[in-house]
C-alpha positions as a Markdown table, in Angstrom:
| # | Residue | x | y | z |
|---|---|---|---|---|
| 1 | Unk | 119.1 | -204.1 | 115.3 |
| 2 | Unk | 122.2 | -206.3 | 114.4 |
| 3 | Unk | 124.5 | -207.9 | 117.2 |
| 4 | Unk | 127.4 | -205.6 | 118.1 |
| 5 | Unk | 130.0 | -208.4 | 117.8 |
| 6 | Unk | 129.4 | -208.3 | 114.4 |
| 7 | Unk | 130.5 | -204.9 | 113.9 |
| 8 | Unk | 133.8 | -204.8 | 111.9 |
| 9 | Unk | 134.2 | -200.8 | 113.4 |
| 10 | Unk | 134.3 | -202.6 | 117.1 |
| 11 | Unk | 137.1 | -205.1 | 116.2 |
| 12 | Unk | 139.2 | -203.2 | 114.5 |
| 13 | Unk | 139.0 | -200.4 | 117.4 |
| 14 | Unk | 139.3 | -203.2 | 120.5 |
| 15 | Unk | 142.8 | -204.2 | 117.9 |
| 16 | Unk | 143.8 | -200.5 | 118.0 |
| 17 | Unk | 143.4 | -200.7 | 121.8 |
| 18 | Unk | 145.6 | -203.6 | 122.5 |
| 19 | Unk | 148.5 | -201.6 | 120.1 |
| 20 | Unk | 148.0 | -198.4 | 121.9 |
| 21 | Unk | 147.6 | -197.1 | 118.0 |
| 22 | Unk | 145.8 | -194.0 | 118.9 |
| 23 | Unk | 147.4 | -190.8 | 119.5 |
| 24 | Unk | 145.0 | -188.6 | 121.4 |
| 25 | Unk | 145.1 | -189.0 | 124.8 |
| 26 | Unk | 141.4 | -189.0 | 125.4 |
| 27 | Unk | 141.2 | -191.7 | 122.1 |
| 28 | Unk | 142.7 | -194.5 | 124.2 |
| 29 | Unk | 139.3 | -193.8 | 125.9 |
| 30 | Unk | 136.7 | -195.7 | 123.8 |
| 31 | Unk | 134.0 | -193.8 | 125.8 |
| 32 | Unk | 135.1 | -190.8 | 124.9 |
| 33 | Unk | 135.3 | -191.6 | 120.8 |
| 34 | Unk | 131.5 | -192.7 | 121.2 |
| 35 | Unk | 130.4 | -190.1 | 123.3 |
| 36 | Unk | 131.9 | -187.2 | 121.2 |
| 37 | Unk | 130.0 | -184.4 | 119.9 |
| 38 | Unk | 130.0 | -184.2 | 116.1 |
| 39 | Unk | 129.7 | -181.0 | 113.8 |
| 40 | Unk | 126.4 | -180.4 | 112.9 |
| 41 | Unk | 128.0 | -179.1 | 109.3 |
| 42 | Unk | 130.2 | -182.6 | 109.5 |
| 43 | Unk | 129.4 | -186.7 | 109.2 |
| 44 | Unk | 131.9 | -187.6 | 111.7 |
| 45 | Unk | 135.5 | -187.0 | 112.4 |
| 46 | Unk | 138.9 | -188.6 | 112.1 |
| 47 | Unk | 141.0 | -190.6 | 114.8 |
| 48 | Unk | 144.9 | -189.9 | 114.5 |
| 49 | Unk | 147.0 | -192.9 | 114.7 |
| 50 | Unk | 150.6 | -192.7 | 115.9 |
| 51 | Unk | 153.3 | -192.5 | 113.1 |
| 52 | Unk | 155.0 | -196.1 | 114.3 |
| 53 | Unk | 151.6 | -197.7 | 113.3 |
| 54 | Unk | 150.8 | -196.2 | 110.1 |
| 55 | Unk | 152.8 | -198.8 | 108.5 |
| 56 | Unk | 152.1 | -201.7 | 111.0 |
| 57 | Unk | 149.5 | -204.4 | 109.6 |
| 58 | Unk | 146.1 | -204.8 | 111.3 |
| 59 | Unk | 146.0 | -208.6 | 111.1 |
| 60 | Unk | 149.4 | -210.3 | 111.8 |
| 61 | Unk | 151.2 | -213.7 | 111.8 |
| 62 | Unk | 150.9 | -215.8 | 114.9 |
| 63 | Unk | 154.6 | -216.9 | 116.3 |
| 64 | Unk | 156.2 | -219.3 | 119.0 |
| 65 | Unk | 158.9 | -217.9 | 120.6 |
| 66 | Unk | 161.2 | -219.7 | 123.4 |
| 67 | Unk | 158.3 | -221.7 | 124.2 |
| 68 | Unk | 155.4 | -218.9 | 124.1 |
| 69 | Unk | 152.7 | -218.7 | 121.4 |
| 70 | Unk | 152.4 | -214.8 | 120.4 |
| 71 | Unk | 151.8 | -212.4 | 117.6 |
| 72 | Unk | 154.4 | -211.0 | 115.6 |
| 73 | Unk | 154.9 | -207.4 | 115.9 |
| 74 | Unk | 155.5 | -206.8 | 112.1 |
| 75 | Unk | 154.4 | -209.6 | 110.1 |
| 76 | Unk | 151.6 | -209.9 | 108.2 |
| 77 | Unk | 149.3 | -212.4 | 108.7 |
| 78 | Unk | 149.6 | -215.3 | 105.8 |
| 79 | Unk | 147.2 | -216.1 | 103.4 |
| 80 | Unk | 147.7 | -220.1 | 104.5 |
| 81 | Unk | 147.5 | -219.2 | 108.0 |
| 82 | Unk | 143.8 | -217.3 | 107.5 |
| 83 | Unk | 142.9 | -220.1 | 105.1 |
| 84 | Unk | 143.9 | -222.9 | 107.7 |
| 85 | Unk | 141.7 | -220.9 | 110.4 |
| 86 | Unk | 138.8 | -220.7 | 108.3 |
| 87 | Unk | 139.2 | -224.8 | 107.2 |
| 88 | Unk | 139.2 | -225.8 | 111.2 |
| 89 | Unk | 136.1 | -223.5 | 111.8 |
| 90 | Unk | 134.5 | -225.1 | 109.2 |
| 91 | Unk | 135.3 | -228.6 | 110.5 |
| 92 | Unk | 133.9 | -227.4 | 113.9 |
| 93 | Unk | 131.1 | -226.1 | 112.2 |
| 94 | Unk | 130.3 | -229.4 | 110.8 |
| 95 | Unk | 130.4 | -228.2 | 107.0 |
| 96 | Unk | 130.7 | -230.9 | 104.5 |
| 97 | Unk | 133.0 | -229.0 | 101.9 |
| 98 | Unk | 135.9 | -227.0 | 103.2 |
| 99 | Unk | 135.0 | -223.6 | 104.6 |
| 100 | Unk | 137.3 | -220.3 | 102.2 |
| 101 | Unk | 137.0 | -216.9 | 101.4 |
| 102 | Unk | 135.6 | -217.8 | 98.0 |
| 103 | Unk | 132.3 | -218.6 | 99.7 |
| 104 | Unk | 131.5 | -215.4 | 101.9 |
| 105 | Unk | 132.2 | -213.7 | 98.2 |
| 106 | Unk | 130.1 | -215.6 | 96.2 |
| 107 | Unk | 127.2 | -215.9 | 98.6 |
| 108 | Unk | 126.9 | -211.6 | 99.0 |
| 109 | Unk | 127.0 | -211.8 | 95.2 |
| 110 | Unk | 124.3 | -214.2 | 95.0 |
| 111 | Unk | 122.2 | -212.0 | 97.4 |
| 112 | Unk | 123.3 | -208.4 | 95.6 |
| 113 | Unk | 122.8 | -210.0 | 92.2 |
| 114 | Unk | 119.0 | -209.2 | 91.8 |
| 115 | Unk | 118.8 | -206.2 | 94.2 |
| 116 | Unk | 120.9 | -203.8 | 93.2 |
| 117 | Unk | 122.2 | -202.2 | 89.8 |
| 118 | Unk | 124.3 | -204.2 | 87.6 |
| 119 | Unk | 127.2 | -200.9 | 87.6 |
| 120 | Unk | 126.6 | -201.4 | 91.7 |
| 121 | Unk | 127.5 | -205.0 | 91.8 |
| 122 | Unk | 130.2 | -204.9 | 89.4 |
| 123 | Unk | 132.3 | -201.6 | 91.5 |
| 124 | Unk | 131.5 | -204.6 | 94.6 |
| 125 | Unk | 133.0 | -207.4 | 92.9 |
| 126 | Unk | 135.7 | -205.0 | 91.3 |
| 127 | Unk | 134.0 | -206.3 | 88.1 |
| 128 | Unk | 135.3 | -204.4 | 84.7 |
| 129 | Unk | 133.2 | -200.9 | 84.5 |
| 130 | Unk | 134.1 | -199.6 | 81.7 |
| 131 | Unk | 133.8 | -195.8 | 81.0 |
| 132 | Unk | 131.3 | -196.2 | 84.1 |
| 133 | Unk | 134.3 | -196.2 | 86.2 |
| 134 | Unk | 135.1 | -192.9 | 85.9 |
| 135 | Unk | 131.3 | -191.4 | 86.6 |
| 136 | Unk | 130.9 | -193.9 | 90.0 |
| 137 | Unk | 131.4 | -192.6 | 93.2 |
| 138 | Unk | 134.2 | -194.4 | 95.6 |
| 139 | Unk | 131.5 | -194.8 | 98.0 |
| 140 | Unk | 129.6 | -197.8 | 97.7 |
| 141 | Unk | 125.8 | -196.4 | 98.0 |
| 142 | Unk | 124.4 | -199.5 | 99.4 |
| 143 | Unk | 123.9 | -200.9 | 102.9 |
| 144 | Unk | 125.6 | -204.6 | 101.8 |
| 145 | Unk | 125.3 | -205.6 | 105.2 |
| 146 | Unk | 121.5 | -204.8 | 105.9 |
| 147 | Unk | 121.1 | -207.0 | 101.8 |
| 148 | Unk | 123.1 | -209.9 | 103.3 |
| 149 | Unk | 121.6 | -210.3 | 106.8 |
| 150 | Unk | 118.2 | -209.7 | 104.8 |
| 151 | Unk | 117.8 | -207.4 | 107.1 |
| 152 | Unk | 115.9 | -203.3 | 105.9 |
| 153 | Unk | 118.4 | -200.8 | 105.9 |
| 154 | Unk | 118.5 | -197.6 | 107.9 |
| 155 | Unk | 117.4 | -195.7 | 105.1 |
| 156 | Unk | 114.4 | -197.5 | 104.8 |
| 157 | Unk | 113.5 | -197.9 | 108.4 |
| 158 | Unk | 113.8 | -194.0 | 108.5 |
| 159 | Unk | 111.7 | -193.8 | 105.4 |
| 160 | Unk | 109.1 | -195.8 | 107.1 |
| 161 | Unk | 109.3 | -194.1 | 110.5 |
| 162 | Unk | 108.5 | -190.7 | 108.7 |
| 163 | Unk | 105.8 | -192.3 | 106.7 |
| 164 | Unk | 103.8 | -193.6 | 110.3 |
| 165 | Unk | 104.5 | -190.4 | 112.1 |
| 166 | Unk | 102.4 | -188.5 | 109.6 |
| 167 | Unk | 99.5 | -191.1 | 109.2 |
| 168 | Unk | 99.0 | -192.3 | 112.5 |
| 169 | Unk | 95.9 | -192.1 | 114.3 |
| 170 | Unk | 96.7 | -190.8 | 117.9 |
| 171 | Unk | 93.1 | -192.2 | 119.2 |
| 172 | Unk | 93.2 | -195.9 | 117.7 |
| 173 | Unk | 92.5 | -197.7 | 120.7 |
| 174 | Unk | 95.7 | -200.2 | 122.1 |
| 175 | Unk | 93.8 | -202.6 | 123.7 |
| 176 | Unk | 90.2 | -204.8 | 123.4 |
| 177 | Unk | 87.3 | -203.4 | 125.3 |
| 178 | Unk | 85.2 | -205.1 | 128.2 |
| 179 | Unk | 82.7 | -206.1 | 125.7 |
| 180 | Unk | 84.7 | -207.4 | 123.2 |
| 181 | Unk | 86.7 | -209.9 | 125.8 |
| 182 | Unk | 83.0 | -210.6 | 127.0 |
| 183 | Unk | 82.3 | -211.3 | 123.1 |
| 184 | Unk | 85.1 | -213.5 | 122.4 |
| 185 | Unk | 85.1 | -215.2 | 125.4 |
| 186 | Unk | 81.5 | -216.7 | 124.8 |
| 187 | Unk | 82.7 | -217.3 | 120.7 |
| 188 | Unk | 81.8 | -221.5 | 120.7 |
| 189 | Unk | 85.5 | -222.1 | 118.9 |
| 190 | Unk | 87.3 | -220.8 | 122.0 |
| 191 | Unk | 85.0 | -222.3 | 124.5 |
| 192 | Unk | 85.5 | -225.7 | 122.5 |
| 193 | Unk | 89.2 | -225.0 | 122.1 |
| 194 | Unk | 89.6 | -224.6 | 125.9 |
| 195 | Unk | 87.3 | -227.6 | 126.9 |
| 196 | Unk | 89.7 | -229.7 | 124.6 |
| 197 | Unk | 93.0 | -228.1 | 126.3 |
| 198 | Unk | 91.8 | -228.6 | 130.1 |
| 199 | Unk | 91.2 | -232.6 | 128.7 |
| 200 | Unk | 94.4 | -232.7 | 127.3 |
| 201 | Unk | 96.1 | -231.5 | 130.4 |
| 202 | Unk | 94.3 | -233.9 | 133.0 |
| 203 | Unk | 95.4 | -237.2 | 130.6 |
| 204 | Unk | 98.8 | -235.7 | 130.6 |
| 205 | Unk | 98.9 | -235.5 | 134.0 |
| 206 | Unk | 97.3 | -238.6 | 135.1 |
| 207 | Unk | 100.1 | -240.2 | 132.6 |
| 208 | Unk | 102.7 | -238.8 | 135.0 |
| 209 | Unk | 103.5 | -235.7 | 132.6 |
| 210 | Unk | 104.9 | -233.4 | 135.6 |
| 211 | Unk | 107.7 | -235.7 | 136.3 |
| 212 | Unk | 109.3 | -236.0 | 132.9 |
| 213 | Unk | 110.5 | -232.5 | 132.4 |
| 214 | Unk | 114.1 | -232.4 | 133.5 |
| 215 | Unk | 116.0 | -229.4 | 133.9 |
| 216 | Unk | 119.4 | -229.7 | 132.3 |
| 217 | Unk | 122.3 | -227.3 | 134.0 |
| 218 | Unk | 125.6 | -226.9 | 131.6 |
| 219 | Unk | 128.3 | -225.9 | 133.9 |
| 220 | Unk | 131.1 | -224.4 | 132.0 |
| 221 | Unk | 134.9 | -223.7 | 132.5 |
| 222 | Unk | 136.7 | -220.4 | 131.3 |
| 223 | Unk | 140.9 | -220.9 | 131.4 |
| 224 | Unk | 140.5 | -216.6 | 131.3 |
| 225 | Unk | 137.7 | -214.2 | 133.0 |
| 226 | Unk | 137.5 | -212.0 | 130.4 |
| 227 | Unk | 136.5 | -214.9 | 127.6 |
| 228 | Unk | 133.9 | -215.5 | 130.6 |
| 229 | Unk | 132.9 | -212.2 | 130.3 |
| 230 | Unk | 132.7 | -211.9 | 126.4 |
| 231 | Unk | 130.4 | -215.0 | 126.6 |
| 232 | Unk | 128.2 | -213.3 | 129.0 |
| 233 | Unk | 128.2 | -209.7 | 127.2 |
| 234 | Unk | 127.5 | -211.9 | 124.1 |
| 235 | Unk | 123.9 | -212.8 | 125.5 |
| 236 | Unk | 123.8 | -209.8 | 127.2 |
| 237 | Unk | 123.7 | -207.6 | 123.9 |
| 238 | Unk | 121.7 | -210.0 | 121.9 |
| 239 | Unk | 118.5 | -208.3 | 123.9 |
| 240 | Unk | 119.2 | -204.9 | 123.4 |
| 241 | Unk | 116.3 | -203.2 | 121.3 |
| 242 | Unk | 117.4 | -199.7 | 120.1 |
| 243 | Unk | 120.6 | -197.5 | 118.7 |
| 244 | Unk | 120.5 | -195.7 | 122.1 |
| 245 | Unk | 120.9 | -199.2 | 124.7 |
| 246 | Unk | 123.6 | -200.4 | 122.3 |
| 247 | Unk | 125.9 | -197.6 | 123.3 |
| 248 | Unk | 127.2 | -199.0 | 126.9 |
| 249 | Unk | 126.9 | -202.8 | 125.4 |
| 250 | Unk | 129.3 | -201.9 | 122.5 |
| 251 | Unk | 132.2 | -200.1 | 124.3 |
| 252 | Unk | 132.2 | -202.6 | 126.7 |
| 253 | Unk | 132.4 | -205.3 | 124.3 |
| 254 | Unk | 135.4 | -203.3 | 123.0 |
| 255 | Unk | 137.2 | -203.0 | 126.0 |
| 256 | Unk | 136.5 | -206.8 | 126.9 |
| 257 | Unk | 137.9 | -207.6 | 123.5 |
| 258 | Unk | 141.1 | -205.8 | 123.7 |
| 259 | Unk | 141.8 | -207.6 | 127.5 |
| 260 | Unk | 141.4 | -210.6 | 125.9 |
| 261 | Unk | 144.0 | -209.9 | 123.0 |
| 262 | Unk | 146.4 | -209.5 | 125.9 |
| 263 | Unk | 146.1 | -212.5 | 127.5 |
| 264 | Unk | 148.3 | -216.0 | 126.6 |
| 265 | Unk | 146.6 | -219.3 | 126.4 |
| 266 | Unk | 148.6 | -221.9 | 127.1 |
| 267 | Unk | 147.5 | -225.8 | 125.6 |
| 268 | Unk | 144.3 | -227.5 | 126.9 |
| 269 | Unk | 144.5 | -230.2 | 129.0 |
| 270 | Unk | 142.7 | -233.5 | 128.0 |
| 271 | Unk | 139.5 | -232.9 | 129.5 |
| 272 | Unk | 136.0 | -232.1 | 128.8 |
| 273 | Unk | 135.2 | -228.3 | 129.1 |
| 274 | Unk | 131.3 | -228.5 | 129.7 |
| 275 | Unk | 129.7 | -231.0 | 131.7 |
| 276 | Unk | 126.0 | -232.0 | 131.8 |
| 277 | Unk | 124.3 | -232.4 | 134.7 |
| 278 | Unk | 120.7 | -233.1 | 135.2 |
| 279 | Unk | 118.7 | -231.6 | 138.3 |
| 280 | Unk | 114.9 | -231.1 | 139.1 |
| 281 | Unk | 115.3 | -228.8 | 141.6 |
| 282 | Unk | 114.3 | -225.4 | 140.7 |
| 283 | Unk | 117.2 | -222.9 | 139.9 |
| 284 | Unk | 117.6 | -219.3 | 139.1 |
| 285 | Unk | 117.6 | -218.5 | 134.9 |
| 286 | Unk | 120.9 | -218.6 | 134.3 |
| 287 | Unk | 121.6 | -222.0 | 132.6 |
| 288 | Unk | 125.5 | -221.7 | 132.8 |
| 289 | Unk | 128.2 | -220.7 | 135.5 |
| 290 | Unk | 131.3 | -220.2 | 135.3 |
| 291 | Unk | 134.2 | -221.2 | 137.2 |
| 292 | Unk | 137.8 | -218.7 | 136.9 |
| 293 | Unk | 141.3 | -218.9 | 138.1 |
| 294 | Unk | 141.9 | -215.6 | 140.6 |
| 295 | Unk | 145.3 | -215.7 | 141.5 |
| 296 | Unk | 146.1 | -213.5 | 145.1 |
| 297 | Unk | 149.0 | -213.2 | 146.6 |
| 298 | Unk | 149.6 | -215.6 | 148.7 |
| 299 | Unk | 149.1 | -218.1 | 145.8 |
| 300 | Unk | 153.2 | -217.2 | 144.9 |
| 301 | Unk | 155.1 | -217.7 | 147.7 |
| 302 | Unk | 158.7 | -216.5 | 147.9 |
| 303 | Unk | 160.2 | -219.8 | 148.1 |
| 304 | Unk | 158.9 | -221.6 | 145.5 |
| 305 | Unk | 159.2 | -225.6 | 143.9 |
| 306 | Unk | 162.3 | -226.6 | 142.4 |
| 307 | Unk | 160.2 | -227.5 | 139.5 |
| 308 | Unk | 158.4 | -224.2 | 138.5 |
| 309 | Unk | 159.7 | -221.8 | 136.0 |
| 310 | Unk | 160.2 | -218.3 | 137.6 |
| 311 | Unk | 159.4 | -216.8 | 134.2 |
| 312 | Unk | 155.5 | -218.5 | 134.4 |
| 313 | Unk | 155.2 | -217.7 | 138.1 |
| 314 | Unk | 155.4 | -214.0 | 136.6 |
| 315 | Unk | 153.4 | -214.1 | 133.2 |
| 316 | Unk | 150.8 | -212.3 | 133.8 |
| 317 | Unk | 149.3 | -213.3 | 130.0 |
| 318 | Unk | 148.5 | -216.8 | 131.6 |
| 319 | Unk | 146.4 | -218.5 | 133.6 |
| 320 | Unk | 146.7 | -218.9 | 137.4 |
| 321 | Unk | 146.8 | -222.9 | 136.5 |
| 322 | Unk | 150.1 | -222.4 | 133.6 |
| 323 | Unk | 152.1 | -220.0 | 136.0 |
| 324 | Unk | 151.9 | -222.4 | 138.6 |
| 325 | Unk | 152.1 | -225.2 | 136.9 |
| 326 | Unk | 155.0 | -228.2 | 138.1 |
| 327 | Unk | 156.8 | -229.4 | 135.3 |
| 328 | Unk | 157.5 | -233.4 | 136.1 |
| 329 | Unk | 161.2 | -233.6 | 135.9 |
| 330 | Unk | 164.0 | -230.6 | 136.8 |
| 331 | Unk | 165.3 | -230.8 | 133.2 |
| 332 | Unk | 162.4 | -229.9 | 131.6 |
| 333 | Unk | 162.1 | -226.8 | 133.7 |
| 334 | Unk | 165.8 | -225.9 | 133.1 |
| 335 | Unk | 165.2 | -226.4 | 128.9 |
| 336 | Unk | 162.3 | -223.8 | 129.3 |
| 337 | Unk | 164.5 | -221.4 | 131.8 |
| 338 | Unk | 167.7 | -221.1 | 129.3 |
| 339 | Unk | 165.0 | -220.2 | 126.6 |
| 340 | Unk | 164.4 | -217.1 | 128.6 |
| 341 | Unk | 167.5 | -216.8 | 129.8 |
| 342 | Unk | 169.2 | -216.8 | 126.1 |
| 343 | Unk | 167.8 | -213.3 | 125.5 |
| 344 | Unk | 170.5 | -212.0 | 128.2 |
| 345 | Unk | 174.1 | -211.2 | 127.5 |
| 346 | Unk | 176.1 | -212.0 | 131.1 |
| 347 | Unk | 176.5 | -208.2 | 132.1 |
| 348 | Unk | 172.9 | -207.2 | 131.5 |
| 349 | Unk | 170.7 | -206.5 | 134.0 |
| 350 | Unk | 168.3 | -209.1 | 134.2 |
| 351 | Unk | 165.3 | -208.2 | 136.4 |
| 352 | Unk | 163.2 | -211.2 | 138.5 |
| 353 | Unk | 160.1 | -211.8 | 137.1 |
| 354 | Unk | 158.5 | -213.1 | 140.4 |
| 355 | Unk | 155.6 | -211.6 | 141.5 |
| 356 | Unk | 156.7 | -210.4 | 144.6 |
| 357 | Unk | 160.0 | -208.5 | 142.9 |
| 358 | Unk | 158.7 | -207.6 | 140.1 |
| 359 | Unk | 156.1 | -205.3 | 142.4 |
| 360 | Unk | 158.9 | -203.6 | 144.7 |
| 361 | Unk | 161.2 | -203.6 | 140.9 |
| 362 | Unk | 163.8 | -205.7 | 141.4 |
| 363 | Unk | 166.5 | -205.9 | 139.2 |
| 364 | Unk | 170.0 | -207.6 | 139.1 |
| 365 | Unk | 173.1 | -206.7 | 138.4 |
| 366 | Unk | 173.9 | -209.5 | 136.0 |
| 367 | Unk | 172.8 | -212.6 | 134.9 |
| 368 | Unk | 175.1 | -214.6 | 137.8 |
| 369 | Unk | 173.7 | -212.2 | 140.0 |
| 370 | Unk | 169.9 | -212.9 | 138.7 |
| 371 | Unk | 170.8 | -216.9 | 139.1 |
| 372 | Unk | 172.0 | -216.7 | 142.9 |
| 373 | Unk | 168.8 | -214.6 | 143.4 |
| 374 | Unk | 166.9 | -216.9 | 142.6 |
| 375 | Unk | 168.4 | -220.1 | 144.0 |
| 376 | Unk | 168.7 | -218.1 | 147.2 |
| 377 | Unk | 165.4 | -216.3 | 147.4 |
| 378 | Unk | 163.1 | -218.6 | 145.7 |
| 379 | Unk | 164.6 | -221.7 | 145.6 |
| 380 | Unk | 165.1 | -222.6 | 142.1 |
| 381 | Unk | 168.2 | -223.8 | 141.1 |
| 382 | Unk | 169.2 | -223.0 | 137.2 |
| 383 | Unk | 171.4 | -224.2 | 134.8 |
| 384 | Unk | 174.9 | -222.6 | 135.2 |
| 385 | Unk | 176.1 | -221.2 | 131.8 |
């Protein structure tokens, strides 16, 4: 079966969870969607969206405001941004030419060109159909995904399964008998191959072949635990063998992707992300280990360092290292703080973003009160306005 990572429906469901787009409360749990009972006379059911997201673009433009990276709430993804991301992906993959959208369209056309009717091909690529367009169904009755991946479609698999169940012989032996095994063991060719294998093994051991094998352990560091969990989910889902077992991994994958959408990645440091180390000793089956930044309450004391940003300390979307980051100079911290403070007027109520204060929902009456509180309780002196 195909990997759930390439399922477009799962990607859309993850984005919908991040946007809180589902209207019914029970639909906010993906498990309820997958295990919902569908009536016999219907092939599916519709999910209702909230009214505020009906005109909201699914894919939106990345933006940067107040020194922070994020996603626009209303602006759709621009074609230039999408093209840039594709070309960057092509460079990372090592392609000689620029990776563009026409590559996918051209490859799909070449795959289906000789496998479907010309009318279906024209319907797929929105070519002129003349009078045929008035008689064809709007739905394309071809499994284009199976054609592109060179996999048998579900319809073909079901048809073959029905034929097997009608013509199968339940009395056919599933393994060799004792006489058949003894006959194979006495076969001259098999005896000759076994002797040759024994000689080569002895020669390899005499030359020190056993000491040549070196096991490589790859240590990867992940800034977010969600990213590490997604990598682990990708490898585990590849071992699923049937449609029943894939339901739980799909649910887990959708929840992980939705949780990862809520995190904010900061600029990476100039250091190697993967380190190869050679180890001759025995180890477990896993070839990779992850290290996570897991903040605890004691990691955020009330009295902070004077060059730490009070807003970064309370931003749960960032990594722990980015939250406790200490600027090299006070002026840089003050510039970052000013970008956050400019959102408030002098008379606005300002909530304290420090993790301890946010847990007790401490809200200061005005801007000056907030700056006084940050200086007295947290030891960070902000710039007067």
